[in-house]
C-alpha positions in Angstrom: 43.9 -26.5 -11.5 46.9 -25.1 -13.8 43.5 -22.9 -15.4 42.0 -22.2 -12.1 42.0 -18.4 -11.2 41.1 -15.6 -13.0 42.2 -11.9 -11.8 39.3 -8.9 -12.5 41.0 -5.0 -12.4 40.1 -2.8 -9.6 39.3 0.3 -11.9 39.1 -0.7 -15.5 37.3 -4.3 -15.4 39.8 -5.2 -17.3 40.2 -9.8 -17.1 43.4 -12.1 -17.3 43.0 -15.2 -18.8 42.2 -18.6 -16.6 46.0 -19.4 -15.8 47.4 -20.8 -12.7 47.4 -18.3 -9.0 51.3 -17.3 -10.1 50.2 -16.7 -14.2 47.0 -14.3 -12.7 49.0 -12.6 -10.6 51.8 -11.5 -13.0 48.9 -10.7 -15.3 47.5 -8.0 -13.2 51.1 -6.6 -12.5 51.5 -6.0 -15.4 48.3 -4.6 -16.5 48.9 -2.0 -13.3 52.2 -0.8 -13.8 50.7 -0.3 -17.4 47.1 1.0 -17.3 47.1 2.1 -14.0 51.5 4.0 -12.9 49.6 5.7 -9.9 48.0 2.6 -7.6 48.7 -0.3 -6.2 47.6 -3.2 -7.5 43.7 -4.6 -6.4 40.6 -5.8 -7.6 39.8 -9.3 -7.4 40.0 -13.3 -7.7 38.1 -15.3 -9.8 38.1 -19.0 -9.1 37.0 -21.8 -11.2 34.7 -24.5 -9.9 34.5 -26.6 -12.5 38.7 -27.1 -13.8 40.4 -30.0 -13.7 41.0 -31.0 -10.0 39.0 -28.3 -8.2 36.3 -29.8 -5.7 37.9 -32.7 -4.1 34.5 -35.4 -5.9 37.1 -37.8 -6.4 38.4 -38.0 -3.6 34.8 -37.7 -2.4 33.7 -41.0 -3.8 36.6 -43.2 -3.7 35.8 -42.4 0.2 32.4 -43.7 0.1 33.1 -46.9 -2.0 36.5 -47.1 1.2 33.7 -46.8 3.3 30.8 -49.5 1.9 33.8 -51.9 0.8 34.7 -51.6 5.2 31.5 -51.9 6.2 30.8 -55.2 3.7 34.1 -57.2 5.2 33.1 -56.1 8.9 29.5 -58.3 7.8 31.7 -61.2 7.2 
């Protein structure tokens, strides 16, 4: 999930590059200090759904396999 977050400036639409949550926060705060020094940092955070580790699909698959194994084992 290291590359799951991107921050967008609420004043000018500037976007940070994809990175960790803390990297994005630091980047957008730096942008506001340089470009909008009198404005409190705002904007929005984007979350990339298809990034590594996101979504929990692997956990769901493991859970389904475990349930199937338990069902098969309980029938014997």
